Jmol script that loads the backbone (N, CA, C; Angstrom):
load data "model"
ATOM      1  N   UNK A   1     110.827  74.701  65.289  1.00  0.00           N
ATOM      2  CA  UNK A   1     111.550  74.802  66.529  1.00  0.00           C
ATOM      3  C   UNK A   1     112.659  73.814  66.555  1.00  0.00           C
ATOM      4  N   UNK A   2     112.289  72.779  66.396  1.00  0.00           N
ATOM      5  CA  UNK A   2     113.392  71.428  66.810  1.00  0.00           C
ATOM      6  C   UNK A   2     114.743  72.200  65.931  1.00  0.00           C
ATOM      7  N   UNK A   3     114.889  72.603  65.111  1.00  0.00           N
ATOM      8  CA  UNK A   3     116.157  73.434  64.446  1.00  0.00           C
ATOM      9  C   UNK A   3     116.885  74.355  65.742  1.00  0.00           C
ATOM     10  N   UNK A   4     116.669  74.581  66.888  1.00  0.00           N
ATOM     11  CA  UNK A   4     116.959  75.801  67.630  1.00  0.00           C
ATOM     12  C   UNK A   4     117.712  75.008  68.412  1.00  0.00           C
ATOM     13  N   UNK A   5     118.901  75.475  68.579  1.00  0.00           N
ATOM     14  CA  UNK A   5     119.767  75.039  70.009  1.00  0.00           C
ATOM     15  C   UNK A   5     119.351  75.649  71.029  1.00  0.00           C
ATOM     16  N   UNK A   6     119.140  74.680  72.448  1.00  0.00           N
ATOM     17  CA  UNK A   6     118.963  74.816  73.773  1.00  0.00           C
ATOM     18  C   UNK A   6     119.940  74.424  74.455  1.00  0.00           C
ATOM     19  N   UNK A   7     119.689  74.997  75.394  1.00  0.00           N
ATOM     20  CA  UNK A   7     120.384  75.068  76.981  1.00  0.00           C
ATOM     21  C   UNK A   7     119.724  75.594  78.204  1.00  0.00           C
ATOM     22  N   UNK A   8     119.690  75.085  79.058  1.00  0.00           N
ATOM     23  CA  UNK A   8     118.917  75.119  80.343  1.00  0.00           C
ATOM     24  C   UNK A   8     120.017  75.121  81.722  1.00  0.00           C
ATOM     25  N   UNK A   9     119.673  75.608  82.694  1.00  0.00           N
ATOM     26  CA  UNK A   9     120.404  75.613  84.028  1.00  0.00           C
ATOM     27  C   UNK A   9     119.735  75.633  85.186  1.00  0.00           C
ATOM     28  N   UNK A  10     119.640  75.151  86.478  1.00  0.00           N
ATOM     29  CA  UNK A  10     118.598  75.600  87.391  1.00  0.00           C
ATOM     30  C   UNK A  10     119.697  76.247  88.545  1.00  0.00           C
ATOM     31  N   UNK A  11     119.351  77.396  88.968  1.00  0.00           N
ATOM     32  CA  UNK A  11     120.365  78.096  90.283  1.00  0.00           C
ATOM     33  C   UNK A  11     119.619  77.760  91.399  1.00  0.00           C
ATOM     34  N   UNK A  12     120.361  77.002  92.004  1.00  0.00           N
ATOM     35  CA  UNK A  12     119.416  76.951  93.044  1.00  0.00           C
ATOM     36  C   UNK A  12     119.129  78.583  94.318  1.00  0.00           C
ATOM     37  N   UNK A  13     118.541  78.428  95.031  1.00  0.00           N
ATOM     38  CA  UNK A  13     118.365  79.831  95.646  1.00  0.00           C
ATOM     39  C   UNK A  13     116.868  80.074  96.143  1.00  0.00           C
ATOM     40  N   UNK A  14     116.528  80.586  97.358  1.00  0.00           N
ATOM     41  CA  UNK A  14     115.293  80.456  97.983  1.00  0.00           C
ATOM     42  C   UNK A  14     114.822  81.546  97.428  1.00  0.00           C
ATOM     43  N   UNK A  15     115.438  82.387  97.417  1.00  0.00           N
ATOM     44  CA  UNK A  15     114.773  83.690  96.503  1.00  0.00           C
ATOM     45  C   UNK A  15     114.866  83.700  94.873  1.00  0.00           C
ATOM     46  N   UNK A  16     114.497  83.174  94.467  1.00  0.00           N
ATOM     47  CA  UNK A  16     114.319  82.401  93.208  1.00  0.00           C
ATOM     48  C   UNK A  16     113.235  84.088  92.501  1.00  0.00           C
ATOM     49  N   UNK A  17     111.855  84.111  92.852  1.00  0.00           N
ATOM     50  CA  UNK A  17     111.343  85.007  92.404  1.00  0.00           C
ATOM     51  C   UNK A  17     111.926  86.581  92.258  1.00  0.00           C
ATOM     52  N   UNK A  18     112.325  86.845  93.835  1.00  0.00           N
ATOM     53  CA  UNK A  18     112.900  88.130  93.694  1.00  0.00           C
ATOM     54  C   UNK A  18     114.118  87.891  92.733  1.00  0.00           C
ATOM     55  N   UNK A  19     115.009  87.320  92.363  1.00  0.00           N
ATOM     56  CA  UNK A  19     115.793  87.506  91.328  1.00  0.00           C
ATOM     57  C   UNK A  19     115.520  87.180  89.962  1.00  0.00           C
ATOM     58  N   UNK A  20     113.852  86.540  89.343  1.00  0.00           N
ATOM     59  CA  UNK A  20     113.418  86.422  88.543  1.00  0.00           C
ATOM     60  C   UNK A  20     113.221  87.747  87.982  1.00  0.00           C
ATOM     61  N   UNK A  21     112.641  88.506  89.257  1.00  0.00           N
ATOM     62  CA  UNK A  21     112.076  89.974  88.722  1.00  0.00           C
ATOM     63  C   UNK A  21     113.141  91.052  88.594  1.00  0.00           C
ATOM     64  N   UNK A  22     113.961  91.169  89.659  1.00  0.00           N
ATOM     65  CA  UNK A  22     115.307  91.723  89.375  1.00  0.00           C
ATOM     66  C   UNK A  22     115.802  91.185  87.889  1.00  0.00           C
ATOM     67  N   UNK A  23     115.864  90.293  87.549  1.00  0.00           N
ATOM     68  CA  UNK A  23     116.839  89.503  86.158  1.00  0.00           C
ATOM     69  C   UNK A  23     115.445  90.536  85.466  1.00  0.00           C
ATOM     70  N   UNK A  24     114.332  90.348  85.154  1.00  0.00           N
ATOM     71  CA  UNK A  24     113.804  90.576  84.066  1.00  0.00           C
ATOM     72  C   UNK A  24     113.248  92.053  83.860  1.00  0.00           C
ATOM     73  N   UNK A  25     113.955  93.159  85.194  1.00  0.00           N
ATOM     74  CA  UNK A  25     113.382  94.563  85.517  1.00  0.00           C
ATOM     75  C   UNK A  25     114.558  95.016  84.482  1.00  0.00           C
ATOM     76  N   UNK A  26     115.694  94.791  85.134  1.00  0.00           N
ATOM     77  CA  UNK A  26     117.528  95.109  84.662  1.00  0.00           C
ATOM     78  C   UNK A  26     116.923  94.629  82.929  1.00  0.00           C
ATOM     79  N   UNK A  27     117.382  93.323  82.785  1.00  0.00           N
ATOM     80  CA  UNK A  27     117.193  92.980  81.324  1.00  0.00           C
ATOM     81  C   UNK A  27     116.412  94.099  80.480  1.00  0.00           C
ATOM     82  N   UNK A  28     114.829  94.246  81.001  1.00  0.00           N
ATOM     83  CA  UNK A  28     114.287  94.777  80.092  1.00  0.00           C
ATOM     84  C   UNK A  28     114.155  96.025  79.760  1.00  0.00           C
ATOM     85  N   UNK A  29     115.044  96.700  80.159  1.00  0.00           N
ATOM     86  CA  UNK A  29     116.139  98.432  79.664  1.00  0.00           C
ATOM     87  C   UNK A  29     115.737  98.076  78.544  1.00  0.00           C
ATOM     88  N   UNK A  30     116.458  96.652  77.704  1.00  0.00           N
ATOM     89  CA  UNK A  30     116.889  96.449  76.413  1.00  0.00           C
ATOM     90  C   UNK A  30     116.059  95.363  75.625  1.00  0.00           C
ATOM     91  N   UNK A  31     115.217  94.314  76.731  1.00  0.00           N
ATOM     92  CA  UNK A  31     114.420  93.990  75.673  1.00  0.00           C
ATOM     93  C   UNK A  31     113.222  93.591  76.619  1.00  0.00           C
ATOM     94  N   UNK A  32     112.494  93.360  76.234  1.00  0.00           N
ATOM     95  CA  UNK A  32     110.857  93.397  76.381  1.00  0.00           C
ATOM     96  C   UNK A  32     110.277  91.997  77.251  1.00  0.00           C
ATOM     97  N   UNK A  33     110.419  91.885  78.803  1.00  0.00           N
ATOM     98  CA  UNK A  33     109.703  90.573  79.511  1.00  0.00           C
ATOM     99  C   UNK A  33     108.340  90.697  78.617  1.00  0.00           C
ATOM    100  N   UNK A  34     108.243  89.458  78.904  1.00  0.00           N
ATOM    101  CA  UNK A  34     106.866  88.684  78.411  1.00  0.00           C
ATOM    102  C   UNK A  34     106.202  87.709  79.196  1.00  0.00           C
ATOM    103  N   UNK A  35     105.605  87.804  80.265  1.00  0.00           N
ATOM    104  CA  UNK A  35     105.028  87.097  80.910  1.00  0.00           C
ATOM    105  C   UNK A  35     104.156  85.831  80.597  1.00  0.00           C
ATOM    106  N   UNK A  36     104.424  84.422  80.714  1.00  0.00           N
ATOM    107  CA  UNK A  36     103.563  83.596  79.722  1.00  0.00           C
ATOM    108  C   UNK A  36     102.976  82.905  81.175  1.00  0.00           C
ATOM    109  N   UNK A  37     102.039  81.885  80.912  1.00  0.00           N
ATOM    110  CA  UNK A  37     102.158  80.594  81.514  1.00  0.00           C
ATOM    111  C   UNK A  37     102.870  79.992  82.576  1.00  0.00           C
ATOM    112  N   UNK A  38     104.461  79.535  81.293  1.00  0.00           N
ATOM    113  CA  UNK A  38     105.422  78.790  81.849  1.00  0.00           C
ATOM    114  C   UNK A  38     106.290  79.801  82.726  1.00  0.00           C
ATOM    115  N   UNK A  39     106.191  81.318  82.946  1.00  0.00           N
ATOM    116  CA  UNK A  39     107.643  81.915  83.328  1.00  0.00           C
ATOM    117  C   UNK A  39     107.298  83.595  82.260  1.00  0.00           C
ATOM    118  N   UNK A  40     108.729  83.853  83.070  1.00  0.00           N
ATOM    119  CA  UNK A  40     108.986  85.371  81.851  1.00  0.00           C
ATOM    120  C   UNK A  40     109.931  85.162  81.002  1.00  0.00           C
ATOM    121  N   UNK A  41     109.591  85.484  79.782  1.00  0.00           N
ATOM    122  CA  UNK A  41     110.089  85.102  78.425  1.00  0.00           C
ATOM    123  C   UNK A  41     110.744  86.715  77.687  1.00  0.00           C
ATOM    124  N   UNK A  42     112.290  86.396  77.945  1.00  0.00           N
ATOM    125  CA  UNK A  42     112.914  87.565  77.113  1.00  0.00           C
ATOM    126  C   UNK A  42     113.548  86.957  76.034  1.00  0.00           C
ATOM    127  N   UNK A  43     113.448  87.720  74.968  1.00  0.00           N
ATOM    128  CA  UNK A  43     114.347  87.863  73.592  1.00  0.00           C
ATOM    129  C   UNK A  43     115.689  88.921  73.910  1.00  0.00           C
ATOM    130  N   UNK A  44     117.016  87.888  73.745  1.00  0.00           N
ATOM    131  CA  UNK A  44     117.752  88.739  73.328  1.00  0.00           C
ATOM    132  C   UNK A  44     118.813  88.197  71.936  1.00  0.00           C
ATOM    133  N   UNK A  45     118.911  88.858  71.115  1.00  0.00           N
ATOM    134  CA  UNK A  45     120.163  88.249  70.142  1.00  0.00           C
ATOM    135  C   UNK A  45     119.898  88.071  69.367  1.00  0.00           C
ATOM    136  N   UNK A  46     118.102  87.710  69.179  1.00  0.00           N
ATOM    137  CA  UNK A  46     117.784  86.743  68.173  1.00  0.00           C
ATOM    138  C   UNK A  46     117.438  85.525  68.878  1.00  0.00           C
ATOM    139  N   UNK A  47     117.261  85.156  70.114  1.00  0.00           N
ATOM    140  CA  UNK A  47     117.135  83.886  70.382  1.00  0.00           C
ATOM    141  C   UNK A  47     116.197  84.317  71.885  1.00  0.00           C
ATOM    142  N   UNK A  48     115.890  83.202  72.467  1.00  0.00           N
ATOM    143  CA  UNK A  48     114.930  83.608  73.757  1.00  0.00           C
ATOM    144  C   UNK A  48     115.626  82.991  75.315  1.00  0.00           C
ATOM    145  N   UNK A  49     114.867  83.483  76.185  1.00  0.00           N
ATOM    146  CA  UNK A  49     115.335  82.889  77.710  1.00  0.00           C
ATOM    147  C   UNK A  49     113.779  82.572  78.486  1.00  0.00           C
ATOM    148  N   UNK A  50     113.628  82.115  79.043  1.00  0.00           N
ATOM    149  CA  UNK A  50     112.722  81.848  79.775  1.00  0.00           C
ATOM    150  C   UNK A  50     112.632  81.600  81.345  1.00  0.00           C
ATOM    151  N   UNK A  51     112.520  82.353  82.277  1.00  0.00           N
ATOM    152  CA  UNK A  51     112.633  82.344  83.608  1.00  0.00           C
ATOM    153  C   UNK A  51     111.411  81.832  84.221  1.00  0.00           C
ATOM    154  N   UNK A  52     111.751  80.364  84.970  1.00  0.00           N
ATOM    155  CA  UNK A  52     110.933  80.237  85.970  1.00  0.00           C
ATOM    156  C   UNK A  52     111.535  80.025  87.308  1.00  0.00           C
ATOM    157  N   UNK A  53     110.689  80.601  88.333  1.00  0.00           N
ATOM    158  CA  UNK A  53     110.719  80.712  89.777  1.00  0.00           C
ATOM    159  C   UNK A  53     110.439  79.088  90.195  1.00  0.00           C
ATOM    160  N   UNK A  54     110.605  78.405  91.335  1.00  0.00           N
ATOM    161  CA  UNK A  54     110.032  77.489  91.662  1.00  0.00           C
ATOM    162  C   UNK A  54     110.701  77.870  93.545  1.00  0.00           C
ATOM    163  N   UNK A  55     110.128  76.857  94.302  1.00  0.00           N
ATOM    164  CA  UNK A  55     110.181  76.886  95.402  1.00  0.00           C
ATOM    165  C   UNK A  55     111.864  76.982  95.905  1.00  0.00           C
ATOM    166  N   UNK A  56     112.785  76.228  95.483  1.00  0.00           N
ATOM    167  CA  UNK A  56     114.326  76.285  95.781  1.00  0.00           C
ATOM    168  C   UNK A  56     114.980  76.550  94.669  1.00  0.00           C
ATOM    169  N   UNK A  57     114.725  77.026  93.575  1.00  0.00           N
ATOM    170  CA  UNK A  57     115.661  77.522  92.343  1.00  0.00           C
ATOM    171  C   UNK A  57     114.990  78.400  91.399  1.00  0.00           C
ATOM    172  N   UNK A  58     116.013  78.841  90.669  1.00  0.00           N
ATOM    173  CA  UNK A  58     115.392  79.827  89.083  1.00  0.00           C
ATOM    174  C   UNK A  58     115.895  78.877  87.670  1.00  0.00           C
ATOM    175  N   UNK A  59     114.968  78.408  87.096  1.00  0.00           N
ATOM    176  CA  UNK A  59     114.957  77.390  85.733  1.00  0.00           C
ATOM    177  C   UNK A  59     115.123  78.531  85.018  1.00  0.00           C
ATOM    178  N   UNK A  60     116.473  78.647  84.143  1.00  0.00           N
ATOM    179  CA  UNK A  60     116.514  79.115  83.164  1.00  0.00           C
ATOM    180  C   UNK A  60     116.488  77.864  81.588  1.00  0.00           C
ATOM    181  N   UNK A  61     115.333  78.685  80.769  1.00  0.00           N
ATOM    182  CA  UNK A  61     115.964  77.614  79.732  1.00  0.00           C
ATOM    183  C   UNK A  61     115.928  78.526  78.197  1.00  0.00           C
ATOM    184  N   UNK A  62     116.971  78.423  77.988  1.00  0.00           N
ATOM    185  CA  UNK A  62     117.957  79.873  76.648  1.00  0.00           C
ATOM    186  C   UNK A  62     117.527  78.833  75.362  1.00  0.00           C
ATOM    187  N   UNK A  63     117.353  79.309  74.390  1.00  0.00           N
ATOM    188  CA  UNK A  63     117.294  78.749  73.174  1.00  0.00           C
ATOM    189  C   UNK A  63     117.222  79.721  71.931  1.00  0.00           C
ATOM    190  N   UNK A  64     118.124  79.350  70.520  1.00  0.00           N
ATOM    191  CA  UNK A  64     118.443  80.265  69.916  1.00  0.00           C
ATOM    192  C   UNK A  64     118.652  79.623  68.789  1.00  0.00           C
ATOM    193  N   UNK A  65     118.684  80.086  67.491  1.00  0.00           N
ATOM    194  CA  UNK A  65     118.509  79.186  65.923  1.00  0.00           C
ATOM    195  C   UNK A  65     119.946  78.900  65.754  1.00  0.00           C
ATOM    196  N   UNK A  66     121.503  79.659  66.052  1.00  0.00           N
ATOM    197  CA  UNK A  66     122.409  79.160  65.947  1.00  0.00           C
ATOM    198  C   UNK A  66     123.129  79.259  67.421  1.00  0.00           C
ATOM    199  N   UNK A  67     124.744  78.706  67.370  1.00  0.00           N
ATOM    200  CA  UNK A  67     125.220  78.357  68.502  1.00  0.00           C
ATOM    201  C   UNK A  67     125.773  79.749  69.263  1.00  0.00           C
ATOM    202  N   UNK A  68     125.903  80.608  68.348  1.00  0.00           N
ATOM    203  CA  UNK A  68     126.602  81.742  68.326  1.00  0.00           C
ATOM    204  C   UNK A  68     125.210  82.747  68.960  1.00  0.00           C
ATOM    205  N   UNK A  69     124.037  82.376  68.637  1.00  0.00           N
ATOM    206  CA  UNK A  69     122.748  82.935  69.144  1.00  0.00           C
ATOM    207  C   UNK A  69     122.831  82.902  70.514  1.00  0.00           C
ATOM    208  N   UNK A  70     122.740  81.245  71.095  1.00  0.00           N
ATOM    209  CA  UNK A  70     122.769  80.539  72.283  1.00  0.00           C
ATOM    210  C   UNK A  70     123.580  81.348  73.079  1.00  0.00           C
ATOM    211  N   UNK A  71     124.678  80.878  72.590  1.00  0.00           N
ATOM    212  CA  UNK A  71     125.935  81.597  73.368  1.00  0.00           C
ATOM    213  C   UNK A  71     126.074  83.074  74.204  1.00  0.00           C
ATOM    214  N   UNK A  72     125.034  84.063  73.422  1.00  0.00           N
ATOM    215  CA  UNK A  72     125.189  85.225  73.327  1.00  0.00           C
ATOM    216  C   UNK A  72     123.733  85.294  74.580  1.00  0.00           C
ATOM    217  N   UNK A  73     122.479  84.618  74.462  1.00  0.00           N
ATOM    218  CA  UNK A  73     121.595  84.144  75.140  1.00  0.00           C
ATOM    219  C   UNK A  73     122.028  83.881  76.478  1.00  0.00           C
ATOM    220  N   UNK A  74     123.068  83.197  76.942  1.00  0.00           N
ATOM    221  CA  UNK A  74     123.425  82.459  77.946  1.00  0.00           C
ATOM    222  C   UNK A  74     124.916  83.630  78.612  1.00  0.00           C
ATOM    223  N   UNK A  75     125.244  83.996  77.987  1.00  0.00           N
ATOM    224  CA  UNK A  75     126.646  84.844  78.464  1.00  0.00           C
ATOM    225  C   UNK A  75     125.635  86.441  79.168  1.00  0.00           C
ATOM    226  N   UNK A  76     124.464  86.603  78.412  1.00  0.00           N
ATOM    227  CA  UNK A  76     123.783  87.975  79.166  1.00  0.00           C
ATOM    228  C   UNK A  76     123.054  87.176  80.101  1.00  0.00           C
ATOM    229  N   UNK A  77     122.403  86.300  80.291  1.00  0.00           N
ATOM    230  CA  UNK A  77     121.594  85.831  81.420  1.00  0.00           C
ATOM    231  C   UNK A  77     122.172  85.402  82.531  1.00  0.00           C
ATOM    232  N   UNK A  78     123.046  84.722  81.914  1.00  0.00           N
ATOM    233  CA  UNK A  78     123.851  84.088  83.211  1.00  0.00           C
ATOM    234  C   UNK A  78     124.744  84.963  83.574  1.00  0.00           C
ATOM    235  N   UNK A  79     125.554  86.055  82.994  1.00  0.00           N
ATOM    236  CA  UNK A  79     126.437  86.863  83.300  1.00  0.00           C
ATOM    237  C   UNK A  79     125.741  87.907  84.564  1.00  0.00           C
ATOM    238  N   UNK A  80     124.394  88.129  83.786  1.00  0.00           N
ATOM    239  CA  UNK A  80     123.451  89.125  84.737  1.00  0.00           C
ATOM    240  C   UNK A  80     122.878  88.176  86.059  1.00  0.00           C
ATOM    241  N   UNK A  81     122.534  87.143  85.947  1.00  0.00           N
ATOM    242  CA  UNK A  81     122.023  86.721  86.926  1.00  0.00           C
ATOM    243  C   UNK A  81     123.366  86.071  88.134  1.00  0.00           C
ATOM    244  N   UNK A  82     124.510  86.201  87.788  1.00  0.00           N
ATOM    245  CA  UNK A  82     126.167  85.420  88.516  1.00  0.00           C
ATOM    246  C   UNK A  82     125.915  86.953  89.267  1.00  0.00           C
ATOM    247  N   UNK A  83     125.879  88.232  88.260  1.00  0.00           N
ATOM    248  CA  UNK A  83     126.136  89.299  89.009  1.00  0.00           C
ATOM    249  C   UNK A  83     125.318  89.976  90.557  1.00  0.00           C
ATOM    250  N   UNK A  84     124.295  89.564  89.906  1.00  0.00           N
ATOM    251  CA  UNK A  84     122.692  90.479  90.977  1.00  0.00           C
ATOM    252  C   UNK A  84     123.161  89.628  92.085  1.00  0.00           C
ATOM    253  N   UNK A  85     123.814  87.684  91.991  1.00  0.00           N
ATOM    254  CA  UNK A  85     123.554  87.154  93.180  1.00  0.00           C
ATOM    255  C   UNK A  85     125.191  86.504  93.514  1.00  0.00           C
ATOM    256  N   UNK A  86     125.810  87.211  93.249  1.00  0.00           N
ATOM    257  CA  UNK A  86     127.252  87.280  93.785  1.00  0.00           C
ATOM    258  C   UNK A  86     127.318  87.242  95.695  1.00  0.00           C
ATOM    259  N   UNK A  87     126.898  87.982  95.932  1.00  0.00           N
ATOM    260  CA  UNK A  87     127.033  87.985  97.448  1.00  0.00           C
ATOM    261  C   UNK A  87     126.797  86.460  98.076  1.00  0.00           C
ATOM    262  N   UNK A  88     125.686  86.179  97.332  1.00  0.00           N
ATOM    263  CA  UNK A  88     125.207  84.806  97.832  1.00  0.00           C
ATOM    264  C   UNK A  88     125.630  83.318  96.886  1.00  0.00           C
ATOM    265  N   UNK A  89     126.722  83.869  96.196  1.00  0.00           N
ATOM    266  CA  UNK A  89     127.800  83.089  95.142  1.00  0.00           C
ATOM    267  C   UNK A  89     127.091  82.427  94.335  1.00  0.00           C
ATOM    268  N   UNK A  90     125.646  82.862  93.686  1.00  0.00           N
ATOM    269  CA  UNK A  90     124.609  82.055  92.821  1.00  0.00           C
ATOM    270  C   UNK A  90     126.218  82.008  91.705  1.00  0.00           C
ATOM    271  N   UNK A  91     125.693  80.615  91.035  1.00  0.00           N
ATOM    272  CA  UNK A  91     126.461  80.336  89.855  1.00  0.00           C
ATOM    273  C   UNK A  91     125.602  79.629  88.859  1.00  0.00           C
ATOM    274  N   UNK A  92     125.900  79.995  87.671  1.00  0.00           N
ATOM    275  CA  UNK A  92     124.834  79.475  86.233  1.00  0.00           C
ATOM    276  C   UNK A  92     125.733  78.585  85.637  1.00  0.00           C
ATOM    277  N   UNK A  93     125.507  77.097  85.386  1.00  0.00           N
ATOM    278  CA  UNK A  93     126.042  76.054  84.734  1.00  0.00           C
ATOM    279  C   UNK A  93     124.732  75.752  84.091  1.00  0.00           C
ATOM    280  N   UNK A  94     125.544  75.907  82.506  1.00  0.00           N
ATOM    281  CA  UNK A  94     124.338  75.433  81.399  1.00  0.00           C
ATOM    282  C   UNK A  94     124.731  73.839  81.195  1.00  0.00           C
ATOM    283  N   UNK A  95     123.599  73.384  80.614  1.00  0.00           N
ATOM    284  CA  UNK A  95     123.442  71.975  80.160  1.00  0.00           C
ATOM    285  C   UNK A  95     122.885  72.147  78.647  1.00  0.00           C
TER     286      UNK A  95
END
end "model"
wireframe off; spacefill off
backbone 0.3
color backbone group
């Protein structure tokens, strides 16, 4: 697992559980969301993204074996979340 490329994002929002559910539901048409003890895991394009809702943020942890795969996961999850949260000006900044 140490060979995995990784990226993290903290999206500040008071509606983190709602956005997590909406994101998992929408992306769930193409991927199978899996509930874990840490949050909801999505598998996308050979990579994964763990979604975790806290009191004031939605935490995203993306991982993939290649930089290209990681970019794909970040584009899919981040883009969809920004689309859902456009009215509230949500932005996803990966580190």
